[in-house]
C-alpha positions in Angstrom: -9.1 -11.7 4.0 -10.7 -14.9 5.4 -11.3 -17.2 2.3 -10.1 -20.3 1.2 -7.0 -20.5 -1.4 -9.1 -23.4 -3.3 -12.7 -23.3 -3.4 -13.0 -27.0 -4.1 -10.6 -28.5 -1.6 -11.9 -29.9 1.2 -11.9 -28.3 4.3 -9.7 -30.8 6.2 -7.1 -29.7 3.5 -7.1 -26.2 3.8 -7.0 -26.5 7.6 -3.8 -28.3 7.4 -2.2 -25.8 4.9 -3.5 -23.0 7.2 -1.1 -24.6 9.9 2.1 -24.4 7.9 4.2 -21.4 9.5 7.4 -19.8 8.8 6.7 -19.1 5.1 9.8 -17.5 3.8 9.7 -14.0 1.8 11.6 -15.7 -1.2 10.1 -18.5 -3.1 11.1 -22.1 -3.5 13.7 -22.6 -6.6 11.5 -25.8 -7.4 7.8 -26.5 -7.1 5.2 -28.7 -8.3 3.2 -27.8 -11.5 -0.1 -29.2 -10.4 -2.0 -27.5 -7.6 -3.3 -29.1 -4.3 -6.4 -29.9 -6.0 -4.7 -31.9 -8.9 -5.1 -29.1 -11.8 -2.2 -28.4 -14.0 -1.4 -24.5 -14.0 -1.9 -22.8 -17.7 1.5 -20.6 -16.8 4.1 -20.7 -14.6 5.7 -17.8 -12.5 7.7 -15.4 -14.2 10.2 -15.4 -11.4 11.2 -17.3 -8.2 13.5 -14.9 -6.8 11.0 -12.7 -5.1 7.2 -13.0 -4.5 5.9 -10.4 -6.9 1.9 -9.7 -7.1 -0.5 -7.2 -8.7 1.5 -6.9 -11.8 1.3 -3.9 -13.8 2.9 -4.4 -17.3 3.8 -2.0 -19.7 6.1 -2.0 -22.9 8.6 0.8 -22.7 11.3 1.3 -25.8 10.2 -1.9 -27.1 10.9 -3.9 -23.7 8.6 -5.4 -21.2 8.5 -4.0 -17.8 6.3 -5.3 -15.0 5.6 -2.9 -11.7 4.3 -5.5 -9.3 3.8 -5.6 -5.4 6.6 -7.1 -3.4 5.0 -9.6 -1.3 6.6 -10.3 2.0 5.8 -12.6 5.2 5.0 -10.4 8.2 3.7 -12.7 10.0 0.2 -10.9 10.4 -3.0 -13.6 10.2 -5.3 -12.9 7.4 -8.3 -10.8 7.8 -11.0 -8.8 5.8 -8.8 -5.4 5.9 -5.8 -7.1 4.1 -3.4 -6.3 7.1 -1.2 -9.4 6.0 -0.4 -7.6 3.0 2.6 -5.7 4.5 4.8 -4.8 1.3 7.2 -1.9 1.9 9.0 -1.9 -1.3 8.8 -2.1 -5.2 10.8 -4.0 -7.3 10.5 -3.9 -11.1 10.7 -6.7 -13.5 12.1 -6.6 -17.4 12.3 -9.1 -20.0 13.2 -8.6 -23.6 10.1 -10.7 -25.2 7.3 -12.9 -23.9 8.8 -15.9 -22.6 12.3 -14.6 -22.4 14.6 -14.5 -19.3 13.1 -12.3 -16.5 15.7 -9.7 -14.9 14.6 -8.6 -11.1 16.0 -5.5 -10.6 17.3 -3.9 -7.3 14.6 -2.2 -4.9 13.2 0.9 -6.8 11.9 2.6 -4.0 11.1 1.8 0.0 8.1 3.1 1.8 10.7 4.6 4.3 11.6 7.0 1.4 8.0 8.0 0.5 7.6 11.0 2.8 3.8 10.8 3.5 3.6 7.1 3.5 3.5 5.2 6.9 3.4 1.3 5.5 1.3 -0.8 3.1 2.8 -0.1 -0.2 0.0 -1.7 -2.6 -0.6 -2.2 -6.1 1.4 0.2 -8.0 1.4 1.3 -11.7 3.6 3.3 -13.8 3.7 5.7 -16.9 5.9 7.4 -19.0 5.9 10.6 -20.6 8.8 13.1 -22.0 11.8 11.5 -20.8 10.5 10.7 -17.2 8.9 7.9 -15.8 6.4 8.0 -13.3 5.4 5.2 -10.5 2.0 5.8 -8.9 1.9 4.2 -5.2 -0.9 3.5 -2.9 0.1 3.5 0.6 -1.3 4.3 4.0 -0.8 7.6 5.4 0.2 8.6 8.8 -3.6 8.5 9.8 -3.7 4.8 8.3 -5.9 6.2 5.2 -5.1 5.1 1.6 -3.5 7.8 -0.5 -1.7 7.8 -3.9 1.2 9.3 -4.6 4.0 9.6 -7.5 7.5 8.7 -7.8 9.6 9.8 -10.7 12.7 8.7 -12.6 15.0 8.9 -15.6 14.9 4.9 -15.5 12.0 2.5 -15.8 13.5 0.7 -13.1 14.4 3.3 -10.9 15.5 4.3 -8.3 12.1 6.5 -8.0 12.2 9.5 -6.1 8.7 10.1 -4.4 6.9 13.5 -4.3 6.8 15.1 -0.8 3.0 14.5 -0.4 0.3 12.4 -2.3 -1.8 13.5 -5.1 -4.1 16.0 -4.0 -7.9 14.6 -3.7 -6.5 11.1 -4.0 -7.6 8.0 -2.0 -8.2 4.4 -1.8 -6.2 1.9 -3.6 -5.0 0.3 -7.3 -3.9 3.2 -9.3 -4.1 2.5 -13.3 -2.8 5.1 -15.6 -3.9 5.0 -19.2 -2.6 7.3 -21.9 -4.9 8.0 -24.9 -4.0 8.2 -28.3 -5.0 12.0 -28.0 -1.9 11.8 -25.2 -4.4 12.9 -22.5 -3.6 10.5 -19.4 -6.4 9.2 -16.7 -5.9 7.4 -13.3 -8.7 5.1 -12.7 -8.4 3.8 -9.0 -10.3 2.4 -6.0 -11.1 -0.7 -3.9 -13.5 -1.8 -1.4 -12.9 -3.5 1.7 -9.3 -3.1 2.6 -9.1 -0.5 0.1 -11.5 1.7 1.9 -13.3 2.9 -1.0 -16.6 2.6 1.0 -15.2 4.9 3.5 -15.5 7.4 0.8 -19.2 7.3 -0.3 -20.2 10.8 0.9 -17.0 12.1 -0.6 -15.5 12.6 2.8 -13.4 10.2 4.8 -15.8 7.9 7.4 -13.9 5.9 9.6 -17.2 4.2 10.8 -18.9 3.5 7.1 -17.7 -0.2 7.3 -15.1 -2.8 6.5 -16.7 -4.1 3.3 -19.1 -2.1 1.2 -22.4 -0.1 1.7 -24.6 -3.4 2.4 -27.1 -2.1 -0.1 -27.4 -4.9 -2.1 -30.4 -4.0 -4.0 -28.7 -0.4 -4.8 -26.0 0.5 -7.3 -22.6 -1.0 -6.5 -19.9 1.4 -5.1 -17.9 2.3 -8.6 -14.3 3.0 -9.2 -13.2 6.3 -9.8 -11.0 7.9 -12.6 -9.2 11.2 -13.1 -7.7 13.2 -15.6 -4.1 13.9 -14.9 -2.4 17.3 -15.2 0.1 17.7 -18.2 2.9 17.0 -15.5 1.2 13.7 -14.5 1.6 14.3 -10.8 -1.8 15.8 -9.9 -5.5 15.6 -10.9 -6.7 18.0 -13.5 -10.2 17.8 -12.1 -11.9 15.7 -9.3 -12.5 12.2 -9.6 -15.6 10.8 -10.7 -17.4 7.5 -10.8 -16.9 4.9 -13.4 -20.1 3.8 -14.2 -20.5 -0.2 -15.0 -23.9 -0.9 -16.4 -25.5 -4.2 -17.1 -27.1 -5.3 -20.4 -30.1 -3.0 -19.9 -28.1 0.1 -19.3 -28.6 0.2 -15.7 -25.8 0.3 -12.9 -24.4 -2.8 -11.4 -26.1 -3.4 -8.0 -24.1 -4.0 -4.7 -25.4 -7.5 -4.7 -24.2 -8.6 -8.1 -21.2 -10.2 -6.7 -20.0 -12.0 -9.9 -20.1 -8.7 -12.0 -20.0 -5.6 -9.7 -16.3 -3.8 -9.2 -14.3 -4.5 -6.2 -11.0 -3.6 -7.1 -7.7 -3.9 -9.8 -8.8 -1.4 -12.3 -7.2 -1.5 -15.8 -7.5 0.2 -18.8 -6.8 -0.5 -22.5 -8.0 0.5 -26.0 -8.2 -1.6 -29.0 -10.0 -0.8 -32.2 -11.3 2.4 -31.2 -13.0 0.8 -28.2 -12.2 1.3 -24.3 -11.9 -1.8 -22.4 -12.3 -1.2 -18.5 -11.3 -4.2 -16.5 -11.4 -5.0 -13.2 -11.7 -8.0 -10.2 -14.8 -8.9 -8.4 -12.9 -9.6 -5.4 -15.0 -12.0 -3.4 -16.1 -14.0 -6.4 -12.6 -14.0 -7.7 -13.2 -13.2 -11.4 -11.4 -10.7 -13.6 -14.0 -9.1 -15.6 -14.5 -6.2 -18.4 -16.7 -4.1 -19.8 -16.6 -1.6 -23.0 -17.3 2.0 -23.8 -16.4 4.8 -26.3 -15.0 7.1 -24.2 -12.2 6.8 -21.5 -14.3 8.4 -19.0 -17.3 5.8 -19.4 -20.0 5.0 -19.2 -18.7 1.3 -19.7 -21.2 -2.1 -20.5 -20.3 -5.4 -18.5 -19.3 -7.8 -21.1 -18.0 -11.0 -19.6 -15.2 -12.5 -17.3 -11.6 -12.6 -19.0 -10.0 -14.7 -16.1 -11.7 -17.6 -14.1 -10.7 -17.7 -10.3 -6.7 -18.5 -9.6 -5.5 -20.2 -6.7 -5.3 -17.8 -3.9 -8.1 -15.3 -2.8 -6.7 -12.1 -4.7 -7.0 -11.8 -8.4 -5.3 -9.0 -10.0 -3.7 -8.1 -13.6 -2.7 -6.0 -16.2 -3.2 -6.5 -20.0 -0.6 -5.0 -22.7 0.0 -5.6 -26.5 3.4 -7.1 -27.2 4.0 -7.0 -31.3 1.1 -8.6 -32.5 -0.1 -10.5 -29.6 -2.0 -9.2 -26.6 -0.8 -10.9 -23.0 -2.7 -11.0 -19.8 -0.1 -10.8 -16.5 -1.8 -11.9 -13.5 -0.9 -13.6 -10.1 -1.7 -16.7 -8.0 -0.2 -18.6 -4.9 1.7 -21.5 -6.8 4.9 -21.3 -5.1 3.7 -20.3 -1.4 0.2 -21.9 -1.1 -0.4 -18.7 1.2 -2.9 -15.8 0.1 -0.3 -12.9 0.9 2.7 -14.6 -0.9 1.8 -14.4 -4.8 3.6 -14.7 -7.9 3.3 -13.0 -11.3 2.5 -15.1 -14.5 1.6 -14.3 -18.2 -0.3 -16.0 -20.9 -1.6 -15.0 -24.2 -5.2 -13.2 -24.6 -7.1 -13.8 -27.4 -10.1 -11.7 -29.2 -13.0 -13.2 -30.8 -14.0 -11.6 -34.5 -16.5 -8.9 -32.6 -14.0 -7.7 -30.0 -15.3 -9.7 -27.0 -12.5 -11.7 -25.0 -12.4 -15.4 -24.7 -12.3 -16.5 -21.1 -9.2 -17.9 -19.9 -9.2 -20.5 -17.6 -5.6 -20.6 -15.5 -5.7 -23.9 -15.2 -5.3 -26.5 -18.3 -8.0 -28.6 -19.3 
């Protein structure tokens, strides 16, 4: 995606960065704690062993597991469809406690072992039920259309075995699975631009529908999707439906409202009986949130969780660990390149009314 890594940096500096070639798929073992524009990072990368982006974090059996994309440098120039994000396998991170040592586990599954997938295994998520761990995988099928599939394992770190076909009725990217207190599980998904959600606006895939959005700034924005999962966690129990994100007047956010409208990176959690739907605004680089009283929505926009990080994309997850809430996110501190990102973690704080205090990824 053709956007600067640091909106406040002079164009000459960005151009110099862009000329750097030969970046490795393994991060440097040491690096500066100060960004190219002189800011101190709030948090440091969880690992320098691999590039780990789009981190979906969970607590299973009292231990923290993070399911990221595994970024690699395929030598593909940046473009608006995300072809430079050429990830092809997954490796799970684990830690016994917040701030503790991080283990990078062996490959959990490779796209070559997913029968229906051809390439680009993007941001995953995971779930657990009745002794089985489920890994939800978005990837392109043989026709280049993003679908979402599932793989299973008896271990949270894999190896995972993929189902032979993607989930029936699935499309686009960024699956996020939320299990409610009543045991029902839901998948939230979708992403515009390279995530192809705009090509499904009619309910059928239209390869000519455009590369970004509907280009209808005065009309309701494209919304993420949600579908309840079957008890075996492998299929949709009902067709996906739109997740309505509303403004303060109860009206759908508009396509031109780039500071608030949905772009990608759905994540759901529940706190105090309230459902928090969180997401990325994409080209304005915020992590935002909306709240509601049902896992199916509607959700009313509340504000920003995370201000823009270093790098074009912003993606996150939120989990409760003991008595604290943690935000897991990524940036490009170790690479200075959009497609080589590193996972980080910082504490999330709530106000007495349940609103979330906005986090600056750089120290003041």
